[in-house]
N, CA, C and O atoms as a GROMACS GRO file, in nm:
protein
  584
    1MET      N    1   0.258   1.460  -1.999
    1MET     CA    2   0.384   1.471  -1.926
    1MET      C    3   0.465   1.343  -1.948
    1MET      O    4   0.410   1.233  -1.942
    2THR      N    5   0.593   1.356  -1.973
    2THR     CA    6   0.681   1.243  -1.990
    2THR      C    7   0.724   1.192  -1.852
    2THR      O    8   0.772   1.270  -1.770
    3PRO      N    9   0.708   1.063  -1.828
    3PRO     CA   10   0.746   1.012  -1.695
    3PRO      C   11   0.897   1.011  -1.678
    3PRO      O   12   0.972   1.004  -1.775
    4HIS      N   13   0.939   1.017  -1.554
    4HIS     CA   14   1.080   0.999  -1.523
    4HIS      C   15   1.119   0.861  -1.573
    4HIS      O   16   1.043   0.766  -1.551
    5PRO      N   17   1.234   0.844  -1.641
    5PRO     CA   18   1.269   0.714  -1.699
    5PRO      C   19   1.269   0.600  -1.598
    5PRO      O   20   1.232   0.487  -1.632
    6ASP      N   21   1.310   0.626  -1.473
    6ASP     CA   22   1.313   0.519  -1.374
    6ASP      C   23   1.176   0.491  -1.313
    6ASP      O   24   1.154   0.384  -1.256
    7LEU      N   25   1.083   0.586  -1.326
    7LEU     CA   26   0.947   0.568  -1.276
    7LEU      C   27   0.863   0.487  -1.374
    7LEU      O   28   0.764   0.426  -1.336
    8GLY      N   29   0.904   0.487  -1.500
    8GLY     CA   30   0.829   0.421  -1.607
    8GLY      C   31   0.784   0.280  -1.577
    8GLY      O   32   0.667   0.249  -1.601
    9PRO      N   33   0.869   0.190  -1.526
    9PRO     CA   34   0.824   0.053  -1.500
    9PRO      C   35   0.714   0.042  -1.396
    9PRO      O   36   0.643  -0.059  -1.392
   10LEU      N   37   0.698   0.143  -1.310
   10LEU     CA   38   0.593   0.140  -1.207
   10LEU      C   39   0.457   0.186  -1.260
   10LEU      O   40   0.353   0.156  -1.200
   11ILE      N   41   0.457   0.258  -1.372
   11ILE     CA   42   0.334   0.318  -1.423
   11ILE      C   43   0.235   0.210  -1.463
   11ILE      O   44   0.270   0.112  -1.530
   12GLY      N   45   0.109   0.229  -1.421
   12GLY     CA   46   0.003   0.136  -1.457
   12GLY      C   47  -0.082   0.102  -1.336
   12GLY      O   48  -0.077   0.169  -1.233
   13SER      N   49  -0.161  -0.002  -1.352
   13SER     CA   50  -0.250  -0.050  -1.248
   13SER      C   51  -0.201  -0.187  -1.201
   13SER      O   52  -0.171  -0.275  -1.281
   14TRP      N   53  -0.195  -0.202  -1.070
   14TRP     CA   54  -0.145  -0.325  -1.009
   14TRP      C   55  -0.249  -0.381  -0.913
   14TRP      O   56  -0.308  -0.306  -0.835
   15ARG      N   57  -0.272  -0.513  -0.918
   15ARG     CA   58  -0.369  -0.582  -0.831
   15ARG      C   59  -0.296  -0.648  -0.716
   15ARG      O   60  -0.194  -0.714  -0.736
   16LEU      N   61  -0.347  -0.629  -0.596
   16LEU     CA   62  -0.285  -0.684  -0.476
   16LEU      C   63  -0.296  -0.836  -0.472
   16LEU      O   64  -0.403  -0.892  -0.497
   17VAL      N   65  -0.187  -0.902  -0.439
   17VAL     CA   66  -0.183  -1.047  -0.424
   17VAL      C   67  -0.173  -1.086  -0.277
   17VAL      O   68  -0.244  -1.176  -0.231
   18SER      N   69  -0.084  -1.017  -0.203
   18SER     CA   70  -0.068  -1.051  -0.062
   18SER      C   71  -0.007  -0.936   0.016
   18SER      O   72   0.062  -0.850  -0.039
   19VAL      N   73  -0.034  -0.937   0.147
   19VAL     CA   74   0.026  -0.842   0.240
   19VAL      C   75   0.070  -0.924   0.362
   19VAL      O   76  -0.011  -0.991   0.425
   20ARG      N   77   0.199  -0.916   0.394
   20ARG     CA   78   0.252  -0.986   0.511
   20ARG      C   79   0.331  -0.888   0.595
   20ARG      O   80   0.410  -0.808   0.544
   21ALA      N   81   0.308  -0.894   0.725
   21ALA     CA   82   0.383  -0.811   0.818
   21ALA      C   83   0.468  -0.903   0.905
   21ALA      O   84   0.426  -1.012   0.943
   22THR      N   85   0.589  -0.858   0.936
   22THR     CA   86   0.677  -0.928   1.029
   22THR      C   87   0.700  -0.835   1.146
   22THR      O   88   0.753  -0.725   1.130
   23TYR      N   89   0.660  -0.880   1.266
   23TYR     CA   90   0.673  -0.797   1.387
   23TYR      C   91   0.816  -0.802   1.439
   23TYR      O   92   0.875  -0.909   1.452
   24ALA      N   93   0.870  -0.685   1.470
   24ALA     CA   94   1.009  -0.673   1.514
   24ALA      C   95   1.032  -0.738   1.650
   24ALA      O   96   1.139  -0.793   1.674
   25ASP      N   97   0.932  -0.734   1.738
   25ASP     CA   98   0.953  -0.785   1.873
   25ASP      C   99   0.953  -0.937   1.883
   25ASP      O  100   1.017  -0.993   1.972
   26THR      N  101   0.882  -1.006   1.791
   26THR     CA  102   0.870  -1.151   1.801
   26THR      C  103   0.914  -1.226   1.676
   26THR      O  104   0.939  -1.346   1.682
   27GLY      N  105   0.923  -1.155   1.562
   27GLY     CA  106   0.952  -1.221   1.435
   27GLY      C  107   0.829  -1.288   1.375
   27GLY      O  108   0.837  -1.348   1.268
   28GLU      N  109   0.716  -1.278   1.443
   28GLU     CA  110   0.591  -1.337   1.396
   28GLU      C  111   0.551  -1.275   1.263
   28GLU      O  112   0.559  -1.154   1.245
   29GLN      N  113   0.506  -1.360   1.170
   29GLN     CA  114   0.457  -1.312   1.040
   29GLN      C  115   0.306  -1.329   1.036
   29GLN      O  116   0.252  -1.432   1.076
   30VAL      N  117   0.238  -1.224   0.986
   30VAL     CA  118   0.092  -1.222   0.984
   30VAL      C  119   0.046  -1.173   0.847
   30VAL      O  120   0.104  -1.080   0.791
   31ALA      N  121  -0.060  -1.236   0.794
   31ALA     CA  122  -0.126  -1.187   0.673
   31ALA      C  123  -0.222  -1.077   0.719
   31ALA      O  124  -0.338  -1.106   0.750
   32THR      N  125  -0.175  -0.953   0.722
   32THR     CA  126  -0.247  -0.842   0.786
   32THR      C  127  -0.387  -0.819   0.730
   32THR      O  128  -0.475  -0.776   0.804
   33PHE      N  129  -0.408  -0.845   0.604
   33PHE     CA  130  -0.538  -0.823   0.542
   33PHE      C  131  -0.603  -0.956   0.501
   33PHE      O  132  -0.688  -0.959   0.412
   34GLY      N  133  -0.564  -1.064   0.568
   34GLY     CA  134  -0.622  -1.195   0.541
   34GLY      C  135  -0.553  -1.267   0.427
   34GLY      O  136  -0.458  -1.216   0.367
   35ALA      N  137  -0.604  -1.388   0.398
   35ALA     CA  138  -0.542  -1.474   0.298
   35ALA      C  139  -0.562  -1.424   0.155
   35ALA      O  140  -0.482  -1.456   0.067
   36ALA      N  141  -0.667  -1.348   0.132
   36ALA     CA  142  -0.696  -1.300  -0.004
   36ALA      C  143  -0.733  -1.152   0.000
   36ALA      O  144  -0.849  -1.117  -0.023
   37PRO      N  145  -0.636  -1.065   0.027
   37PRO     CA  146  -0.668  -0.922   0.035
   37PRO      C  147  -0.709  -0.868  -0.102
   37PRO      O  148  -0.678  -0.926  -0.206
   38VAL      N  149  -0.779  -0.755  -0.100
   38VAL     CA  150  -0.823  -0.690  -0.222
   38VAL      C  151  -0.759  -0.551  -0.225
   38VAL      O  152  -0.760  -0.479  -0.125
   39GLY      N  153  -0.702  -0.515  -0.338
   39GLY     CA  154  -0.642  -0.383  -0.345
   39GLY      C  155  -0.592  -0.348  -0.482
   39GLY      O  156  -0.574  -0.434  -0.569
   40ARG      N  157  -0.569  -0.220  -0.500
   40ARG     CA  158  -0.511  -0.168  -0.623
   40ARG      C  159  -0.413  -0.058  -0.586
   40ARG      O  160  -0.433   0.017  -0.490
   41VAL      N  161  -0.307  -0.049  -0.664
   41VAL     CA  162  -0.222   0.068  -0.664
   41VAL      C  163  -0.217   0.112  -0.810
   41VAL      O  164  -0.193   0.031  -0.900
   42ILE      N  165  -0.240   0.241  -0.833
   42ILE     CA  166  -0.239   0.296  -0.968
   42ILE      C  167  -0.141   0.412  -0.969
   42ILE      O  168  -0.148   0.503  -0.887
   43LEU      N  169  -0.049   0.407  -1.066
   43LEU     CA  170   0.051   0.513  -1.080
   43LEU      C  171   0.041   0.569  -1.221
   43LEU      O  172   0.047   0.495  -1.318
   44THR      N  173   0.026   0.701  -1.230
   44THR     CA  174   0.010   0.765  -1.362
   44THR      C  175   0.144   0.820  -1.411
   44THR      O  176   0.236   0.840  -1.333
   45PRO      N  177   0.154   0.844  -1.543
   45PRO     CA  178   0.276   0.904  -1.597
   45PRO      C  179   0.305   1.042  -1.539
   45PRO      O  180   0.420   1.086  -1.540
   46ALA      N  181   0.202   1.111  -1.489
   46ALA     CA  182   0.221   1.245  -1.431
   46ALA      C  183   0.276   1.239  -1.289
   46ALA      O  184   0.298   1.343  -1.227
   47GLY      N  185   0.299   1.117  -1.235
   47GLY     CA  186   0.358   1.106  -1.102
   47GLY      C  187   0.256   1.109  -0.989
   47GLY      O  188   0.287   1.154  -0.879
   48ARG      N  189   0.134   1.063  -1.015
   48ARG     CA  190   0.031   1.054  -0.912
   48ARG      C  191   0.012   0.906  -0.879
   48ARG      O  192   0.018   0.819  -0.967
   49ILE      N  193  -0.012   0.879  -0.751
   49ILE     CA  194  -0.028   0.741  -0.707
   49ILE      C  195  -0.150   0.731  -0.616
   49ILE      O  196  -0.182   0.825  -0.542
   50MET      N  197  -0.218   0.616  -0.620
   50MET     CA  198  -0.333   0.593  -0.535
   50MET      C  199  -0.329   0.448  -0.486
   50MET      O  200  -0.311   0.355  -0.564
   51PHE      N  201  -0.348   0.432  -0.355
   51PHE     CA  202  -0.354   0.299  -0.293
   51PHE      C  203  -0.492   0.278  -0.233
   51PHE      O  204  -0.547   0.369  -0.171
   52LEU      N  205  -0.549   0.159  -0.251
   52LEU     CA  206  -0.670   0.117  -0.181
   52LEU      C  207  -0.653  -0.030  -0.147
   52LEU      O  208  -0.633  -0.113  -0.236
   53ILE      N  209  -0.661  -0.062  -0.018
   53ILE     CA  210  -0.641  -0.200   0.029
   53ILE      C  211  -0.746  -0.232   0.134
   53ILE      O  212  -0.770  -0.153   0.226
   54THR      N  213  -0.809  -0.351   0.120
   54THR     CA  214  -0.905  -0.399   0.219
   54THR      C  215  -0.895  -0.551   0.230
   54THR      O  216  -0.827  -0.616   0.150
   55LYS      N  217  -0.962  -0.606   0.329
   55LYS     CA  218  -0.978  -0.752   0.337
   55LYS      C  219  -1.084  -0.793   0.235
   55LYS      O  220  -1.169  -0.712   0.196
   56SER      N  221  -1.079  -0.917   0.192
   56SER     CA  222  -1.174  -0.963   0.090
   56SER      C  223  -1.308  -1.008   0.149
   56SER      O  224  -1.408  -1.010   0.078
   57ASN      N  225  -1.310  -1.045   0.274
   57ASN     CA  226  -1.430  -1.105   0.333
   57ASN      C  227  -1.514  -1.002   0.410
   57ASN      O  228  -1.575  -1.036   0.512
   58ARG      N  229  -1.517  -0.879   0.362
   58ARG     CA  230  -1.590  -0.773   0.434
   58ARG      C  231  -1.740  -0.794   0.422
   58ARG      O  232  -1.791  -0.836   0.318
   59ARG      N  233  -1.810  -0.764   0.530
   59ARG     CA  234  -1.956  -0.772   0.533
   59ARG      C  235  -2.012  -0.632   0.558
   59ARG      O  236  -1.943  -0.544   0.609
   60VAL      N  237  -2.136  -0.612   0.520
   60VAL     CA  238  -2.202  -0.486   0.548
   60VAL      C  239  -2.215  -0.474   0.700
   60VAL      O  240  -2.268  -0.564   0.765
   61PRO      N  241  -2.167  -0.364   0.758
   61PRO     CA  242  -2.171  -0.351   0.905
   61PRO      C  243  -2.314  -0.333   0.955
   61PRO      O  244  -2.398  -0.272   0.890
   62GLU      N  245  -2.339  -0.388   1.073
   62GLU     CA  246  -2.472  -0.378   1.134
   62GLU      C  247  -2.477  -0.275   1.246
   62GLU      O  248  -2.584  -0.241   1.295
   63ASN      N  249  -2.359  -0.224   1.287
   63ASN     CA  250  -2.357  -0.124   1.394
   63ASN      C  251  -2.229  -0.042   1.383
   63ASN      O  252  -2.143  -0.071   1.299
   64ASP      N  253  -2.216   0.060   1.467
   64ASP     CA  254  -2.100   0.148   1.461
   64ASP      C  255  -1.970   0.077   1.494
   64ASP      O  256  -1.866   0.110   1.436
   65ALA      N  257  -1.972  -0.020   1.584
   65ALA     CA  258  -1.850  -0.093   1.619
   65ALA      C  259  -1.798  -0.171   1.497
   65ALA      O  260  -1.678  -0.170   1.470
   66GLU      N  261  -1.887  -0.237   1.425
   66GLU     CA  262  -1.846  -0.310   1.305
   66GLU      C  263  -1.799  -0.213   1.196
   66GLU      O  264  -1.705  -0.244   1.122
   67ARG      N  265  -1.863  -0.098   1.186
   67ARG     CA  266  -1.823   0.004   1.088
   67ARG      C  267  -1.682   0.055   1.120
   67ARG      O  268  -1.602   0.077   1.029
   68ALA      N  269  -1.653   0.074   1.247
   68ALA     CA  270  -1.520   0.120   1.288
   68ALA      C  271  -1.412   0.018   1.253
   68ALA      O  272  -1.303   0.055   1.211
   69VAL      N  273  -1.443  -0.109   1.268
   69VAL     CA  274  -1.347  -0.214   1.232
   69VAL      C  275  -1.317  -0.207   1.082
   69VAL      O  276  -1.201  -0.211   1.042
   70LEU      N  277  -1.421  -0.196   1.000
   70LEU     CA  278  -1.399  -0.184   0.855
   70LEU      C  279  -1.314  -0.063   0.821
   70LEU      O  280  -1.224  -0.070   0.737
   71PHE      N  281  -1.343   0.048   0.885
   71PHE     CA  282  -1.269   0.172   0.863
   71PHE      C  283  -1.121   0.152   0.895
   71PHE      O  284  -1.034   0.193   0.818
   72ASN      N  285  -1.092   0.090   1.009
   72ASN     CA  286  -0.954   0.072   1.053
   72ASN      C  287  -0.880  -0.037   0.977
   72ASN      O  288  -0.757  -0.045   0.983
   73GLU      N  289  -0.952  -0.122   0.906
   73GLU     CA  290  -0.889  -0.228   0.828
   73GLU      C  291  -0.879  -0.190   0.680
   73GLU      O  292  -0.868  -0.277   0.594
   74THR      N  293  -0.882  -0.061   0.652
   74THR     CA  294  -0.872  -0.012   0.514
   74THR      C  295  -0.754   0.084   0.503
   74THR      O  296  -0.732   0.168   0.591
   75ILE      N  297  -0.681   0.072   0.393
   75ILE     CA  298  -0.577   0.168   0.359
   75ILE      C  299  -0.624   0.239   0.233
   75ILE      O  300  -0.655   0.174   0.133
   76ALA      N  301  -0.629   0.370   0.237
   76ALA     CA  302  -0.671   0.448   0.121
   76ALA      C  303  -0.601   0.584   0.125
   76ALA      O  304  -0.629   0.666   0.212
   77TYR      N  305  -0.511   0.605   0.030
   77TYR     CA  306  -0.448   0.737   0.020
   77TYR      C  307  -0.399   0.760  -0.121
   77TYR      O  308  -0.383   0.667  -0.200
   78SER      N  309  -0.375   0.888  -0.152
   78SER     CA  310  -0.331   0.928  -0.284
   78SER      C  311  -0.240   1.049  -0.270
   78SER      O  312  -0.247   1.124  -0.172
   79GLY      N  313  -0.155   1.068  -0.369
   79GLY     CA  314  -0.068   1.184  -0.367
   79GLY      C  315   0.027   1.182  -0.485
   79GLY      O  316   0.005   1.114  -0.584
   80THR      N  317   0.133   1.260  -0.471
   80THR     CA  318   0.237   1.262  -0.573
   80THR      C  319   0.347   1.166  -0.531
   80THR      O  320   0.370   1.143  -0.413
   81VAL      N  321   0.414   1.112  -0.630
   81VAL     CA  322   0.519   1.014  -0.603
   81VAL      C  323   0.646   1.057  -0.676
   81VAL      O  324   0.642   1.111  -0.787
   82ARG      N  325   0.758   1.032  -0.610
   82ARG     CA  326   0.888   1.061  -0.672
   82ARG      C  327   0.985   0.951  -0.634
   82ARG      O  328   0.973   0.890  -0.528
   83LEU      N  329   1.080   0.926  -0.722
   83LEU     CA  330   1.187   0.833  -0.688
   83LEU      C  331   1.278   0.904  -0.589
   83LEU      O  332   1.317   1.019  -0.609
   84SER      N  333   1.311   0.833  -0.481
   84SER     CA  334   1.396   0.894  -0.379
   84SER      C  335   1.527   0.819  -0.365
   84SER      O  336   1.605   0.846  -0.273
   85GLY      N  337   1.551   0.725  -0.455
   85GLY     CA  338   1.674   0.647  -0.456
   85GLY      C  339   1.653   0.525  -0.542
   85GLY      O  340   1.540   0.500  -0.586
   86PRO      N  341   1.758   0.447  -0.567
   86PRO     CA  342   1.740   0.325  -0.645
   86PRO      C  343   1.645   0.230  -0.572
   86PRO      O  344   1.666   0.197  -0.455
   87GLY      N  345   1.541   0.186  -0.641
   87GLY     CA  346   1.446   0.093  -0.580
   87GLY      C  347   1.368   0.153  -0.464
   87GLY      O  348   1.328   0.081  -0.373
   88GLU      N  349   1.348   0.284  -0.467
   88GLU     CA  350   1.280   0.351  -0.355
   88GLU      C  351   1.196   0.466  -0.410
   88GLU      O  352   1.243   0.545  -0.491
   89PHE      N  353   1.070   0.475  -0.362
   89PHE     CA  354   0.988   0.590  -0.396
   89PHE      C  355   0.927   0.648  -0.269
   89PHE      O  356   0.913   0.580  -0.168
   90THR      N  357   0.891   0.776  -0.278
   90THR     CA  358   0.828   0.846  -0.167
   90THR      C  359   0.700   0.910  -0.217
   90THR      O  360   0.700   0.979  -0.318
   91THR      N  361   0.592   0.886  -0.144
   91THR     CA  362   0.463   0.948  -0.174
   91THR      C  363   0.439   1.063  -0.078
   91THR      O  364   0.451   1.046   0.043
   92THR      N  365   0.406   1.179  -0.131
   92THR     CA  366   0.359   1.291  -0.050
   92THR      C  367   0.207   1.282  -0.048
   92THR      O  368   0.143   1.301  -0.152
   93VAL      N  369   0.150   1.253   0.066
   93VAL     CA  370   0.007   1.224   0.078
   93VAL      C  371  -0.074   1.353   0.067
   93VAL      O  372  -0.051   1.448   0.142
   94GLU      N  373  -0.168   1.355  -0.028
   94GLU     CA  374  -0.257   1.470  -0.048
   94GLU      C  375  -0.400   1.440  -0.003
   94GLU      O  376  -0.470   1.529   0.044
   95LEU      N  377  -0.443   1.315  -0.016
   95LEU     CA  378  -0.575   1.269   0.026
   95LEU      C  379  -0.558   1.139   0.103
   95LEU      O  380  -0.474   1.056   0.067
   96SER      N  381  -0.636   1.121   0.209
   96SER     CA  382  -0.626   0.998   0.287
   96SER      C  383  -0.755   0.973   0.362
   96SER      O  384  -0.826   1.067   0.399
   97LEU      N  385  -0.784   0.847   0.384
   97LEU     CA  386  -0.896   0.809   0.471
   97LEU      C  387  -0.875   0.866   0.610
   97LEU      O  388  -0.971   0.895   0.681
   98PHE      N  389  -0.749   0.881   0.649
   98PHE     CA  390  -0.713   0.933   0.781
   98PHE      C  391  -0.649   1.070   0.765
   98PHE      O  392  -0.538   1.081   0.714
   99PRO      N  393  -0.718   1.176   0.810
   99PRO     CA  394  -0.669   1.314   0.789
   99PRO      C  395  -0.529   1.339   0.843
   99PRO      O  396  -0.457   1.423   0.790
  100GLU      N  397  -0.489   1.269   0.948
  100GLU     CA  398  -0.356   1.293   1.006
  100GLU      C  399  -0.243   1.253   0.911
  100GLU      O  400  -0.128   1.292   0.933
  101GLU      N  401  -0.274   1.176   0.806
  101GLU     CA  402  -0.171   1.137   0.709
  101GLU      C  403  -0.147   1.244   0.603
  101GLU      O  404  -0.044   1.242   0.536
  102ILE      N  405  -0.242   1.336   0.586
  102ILE     CA  406  -0.229   1.438   0.481
  102ILE      C  407  -0.107   1.526   0.509
  102ILE      O  408  -0.090   1.578   0.619
  103GLY      N  409  -0.024   1.540   0.406
  103GLY     CA  410   0.098   1.619   0.419
  103GLY      C  411   0.219   1.538   0.463
  103GLY      O  412   0.331   1.589   0.461
  104THR      N  413   0.198   1.412   0.501
  104THR     CA  414   0.312   1.328   0.541
  104THR      C  415   0.375   1.264   0.418
  104THR      O  416   0.318   1.267   0.308
  105GLU      N  417   0.491   1.207   0.437
  105GLU     CA  418   0.558   1.135   0.330
  105GLU      C  419   0.570   0.989   0.369
  105GLU      O  420   0.601   0.956   0.483
  106LYS      N  421   0.545   0.902   0.271
  106LYS     CA  422   0.555   0.758   0.292
  106LYS      C  423   0.665   0.705   0.201
  106LYS      O  424   0.654   0.710   0.079
  107ARG      N  425   0.770   0.654   0.262
  107ARG     CA  426   0.885   0.600   0.190
  107ARG      C  427   0.866   0.449   0.173
  107ARG      O  428   0.836   0.379   0.270
  108ARG      N  429   0.882   0.400   0.051
  108ARG     CA  430   0.866   0.258   0.022
  108ARG      C  431   0.981   0.209  -0.064
  108ARG      O  432   1.032   0.282  -0.150
  109LEU      N  433   1.022   0.086  -0.041
  109LEU     CA  434   1.123   0.020  -0.124
  109LEU      C  435   1.050  -0.071  -0.222
  109LEU      O  436   0.945  -0.126  -0.188
  110PHE      N  437   1.103  -0.087  -0.343
  110PHE     CA  438   1.033  -0.171  -0.439
  110PHE      C  439   1.129  -0.245  -0.530
  110PHE      O  440   1.243  -0.203  -0.553
  111THR      N  441   1.079  -0.357  -0.582
  111THR     CA  442   1.145  -0.432  -0.688
  111THR      C  443   1.037  -0.475  -0.787
  111THR      O  444   0.922  -0.497  -0.750
  112ILE      N  445   1.076  -0.487  -0.913
  112ILE     CA  446   0.985  -0.536  -1.016
  112ILE      C  447   1.054  -0.653  -1.085
  112ILE      O  448   1.167  -0.641  -1.132
  113GLU      N  449   0.984  -0.765  -1.092
  113GLU     CA  450   1.032  -0.882  -1.166
  113GLU      C  451   0.920  -0.925  -1.258
  113GLU      O  452   0.820  -0.981  -1.214
  114GLY      N  453   0.937  -0.899  -1.388
  114GLY     CA  454   0.831  -0.929  -1.485
  114GLY      C  455   0.708  -0.845  -1.454
  114GLY      O  456   0.716  -0.722  -1.449
  115ASP      N  457   0.594  -0.912  -1.432
  115ASP     CA  458   0.469  -0.843  -1.401
  115ASP      C  459   0.439  -0.844  -1.251
  115ASP      O  460   0.324  -0.827  -1.211
  116ARG      N  461   0.541  -0.865  -1.170
  116ARG     CA  462   0.523  -0.869  -1.024
  116ARG      C  463   0.600  -0.755  -0.959
  116ARG      O  464   0.720  -0.737  -0.981
  117LEU      N  465   0.528  -0.679  -0.877
  117LEU     CA  466   0.584  -0.566  -0.803
  117LEU      C  467   0.583  -0.601  -0.655
  117LEU      O  468   0.480  -0.640  -0.600
  118THR      N  469   0.697  -0.587  -0.590
  118THR     CA  470   0.705  -0.606  -0.445
  118THR      C  471   0.735  -0.470  -0.383
  118THR      O  472   0.832  -0.404  -0.419
  119ILE      N  473   0.650  -0.431  -0.289
  119ILE     CA  474   0.669  -0.305  -0.216
  119ILE      C  475   0.694  -0.340  -0.070
  119ILE      O  476   0.616  -0.413  -0.008
  120ARG      N  477   0.803  -0.288  -0.016
  120ARG     CA  478   0.836  -0.309   0.126
  120ARG      C  479   0.816  -0.179   0.202
  120ARG      O  480   0.866  -0.073   0.164
  121ARG      N  481   0.742  -0.190   0.311
  121ARG     CA  482   0.726  -0.076   0.403
  121ARG      C  483   0.827  -0.098   0.515
  121ARG      O  484   0.817  -0.196   0.588
  122PRO      N  485   0.925  -0.007   0.529
  122PRO     CA  486   1.026  -0.025   0.634
  122PRO      C  487   0.960  -0.040   0.772
  122PRO      O  488   0.848   0.005   0.793
  123ALA      N  489   1.031  -0.102   0.863
  123ALA     CA  490   0.979  -0.127   0.998
  123ALA      C  491   0.934   0.003   1.063
  123ALA      O  492   1.009   0.100   1.072
  124GLN      N  493   0.809   0.004   1.109
  124GLN     CA  494   0.750   0.119   1.175
  124GLN      C  495   0.620   0.076   1.241
  124GLN      O  496   0.571  -0.035   1.218
  125THR      N  497   0.564   0.163   1.323
  125THR     CA  498   0.434   0.134   1.384
  125THR      C  499   0.324   0.181   1.288
  125THR      O  500   0.345   0.269   1.206
  126SER      N  501   0.207   0.120   1.302
  126SER     CA  502   0.091   0.164   1.224
  126SER      C  503  -0.036   0.119   1.296
  126SER      O  504  -0.031   0.035   1.386
  127ARG      N  505  -0.148   0.176   1.255
  127ARG     CA  506  -0.274   0.134   1.317
  127ARG      C  507  -0.308  -0.008   1.278
  127ARG      O  508  -0.372  -0.079   1.356
  128VAL      N  509  -0.268  -0.053   1.157
  128VAL     CA  510  -0.295  -0.189   1.113
  128VAL      C  511  -0.218  -0.290   1.200
  128VAL      O  512  -0.269  -0.398   1.229
  129SER      N  513  -0.096  -0.253   1.243
  129SER     CA  514  -0.017  -0.341   1.330
  129SER      C  515  -0.046  -0.314   1.477
  129SER      O  516   0.023  -0.363   1.566
  130GLN      N  517  -0.151  -0.233   1.502
  130GLN     CA  518  -0.196  -0.201   1.637
  130GLN      C  519  -0.084  -0.145   1.725
  130GLN      O  520  -0.070  -0.181   1.842
  131GLY      N  521  -0.003  -0.057   1.664
  131GLY     CA  522   0.102   0.013   1.738
  131GLY      C  523   0.233  -0.064   1.751
  131GLY      O  524   0.331  -0.010   1.800
  132ARG      N  525   0.235  -0.191   1.708
  132ARG     CA  526   0.360  -0.268   1.714
  132ARG      C  527   0.447  -0.231   1.594
  132ARG      O  528   0.396  -0.193   1.489
  133VAL      N  529   0.578  -0.244   1.610
  133VAL     CA  530   0.671  -0.218   1.500
  133VAL      C  531   0.671  -0.340   1.408
  133VAL      O  532   0.692  -0.453   1.452
  134ALA      N  533   0.646  -0.314   1.280
  134ALA     CA  534   0.642  -0.423   1.183
  134ALA      C  535   0.693  -0.374   1.048
  134ALA      O  536   0.676  -0.257   1.012
  135GLU      N  537   0.755  -0.465   0.975
  135GLU     CA  538   0.790  -0.442   0.834
  135GLU      C  539   0.685  -0.516   0.752
  135GLU      O  540   0.651  -0.630   0.782
  136SER      N  541   0.634  -0.450   0.648
  136SER     CA  542   0.532  -0.512   0.564
  136SER      C  543   0.585  -0.533   0.423
  136SER      O  544   0.662  -0.453   0.371
  137VAL      N  545   0.541  -0.643   0.363
  137VAL     CA  546   0.575  -0.674   0.225
  137VAL      C  547   0.444  -0.694   0.150
  137VAL      O  548   0.363  -0.779   0.185
  138LEU      N  549   0.424  -0.614   0.046
  138LEU     CA  550   0.304  -0.621  -0.036
  138LEU      C  551   0.343  -0.670  -0.176
  138LEU      O  552   0.434  -0.615  -0.238
  139ILE      N  553   0.274  -0.772  -0.224
  139ILE     CA  554   0.301  -0.827  -0.357
  139ILE      C  555   0.185  -0.790  -0.448
  139ILE      O  556   0.068  -0.807  -0.412
  140TRP      N  557   0.219  -0.738  -0.566
  140TRP     CA  558   0.120  -0.691  -0.664
  140TRP      C  559   0.147  -0.756  -0.798
  140TRP      O  560   0.261  -0.791  -0.829
  141GLU      N  561   0.041  -0.773  -0.879
  141GLU     CA  562   0.056  -0.818  -1.018
  141GLU      C  563   0.004  -0.709  -1.111
  141GLU      O  564  -0.099  -0.647  -1.086
  142ARG      N  565   0.079  -0.687  -1.218
  142ARG     CA  566   0.040  -0.584  -1.316
  142ARG      C  567  -0.091  -0.627  -1.382
  142ARG      O  568  -0.107  -0.743  -1.422
  143GLU      N  569  -0.185  -0.532  -1.394
  143GLU     CA  570  -0.309  -0.558  -1.465
  143GLU      C  571  -0.288  -0.520  -1.611
  143GLU      O  572  -0.236  -0.413  -1.642
  144GLN      N  573  -0.327  -0.609  -1.699
  144GLN     CA  574  -0.310  -0.586  -1.841
  144GLN      C  575  -0.429  -0.508  -1.896
  144GLN      O  576  -0.543  -0.534  -1.859
  145ALA      N  577  -0.403  -0.412  -1.984
  145ALA     CA  578  -0.510  -0.337  -2.050
  145ALA      C  579  -0.582  -0.429  -2.147
  145ALA      O  580  -0.520  -0.508  -2.218
  146ASP      N  581  -0.713  -0.418  -2.150
  146ASP     CA  582  -0.793  -0.501  -2.243
  146ASP      C  583  -0.802  -0.437  -2.379
  146ASP      O  584  -0.864  -0.493  -2.469
   0.00000   0.00000   0.00000
């Protein structure tokens, strides 16, 4: 399948560099997944996208409470992606760690400068922000094929 010409620069595998949230109520900025988050976003020419994001310092859980924390500190979803405007894409979620996300749409703003992709999540509540309204900025670096 030939990719949409404007989707072309997004195609590939990207490694997560940072995730920062800014809370609307206080202006406080937080590294939501820690100082060195781990993650990938992969976008195929056929218009499929997959996100996986976690903290880097995860330990094997010793009980259900620790397992629940790991579960809630992970972002994992996949679906189809389409450009929904200049510098904007929308993912229709088909698979997710959280079943309530299936069938929803996630709108994201993006810019690409060289091998760096910035994705902005518009201000909204989420389980990662513990119900507070926050805008998130995720920085990614393009992974080069070997």
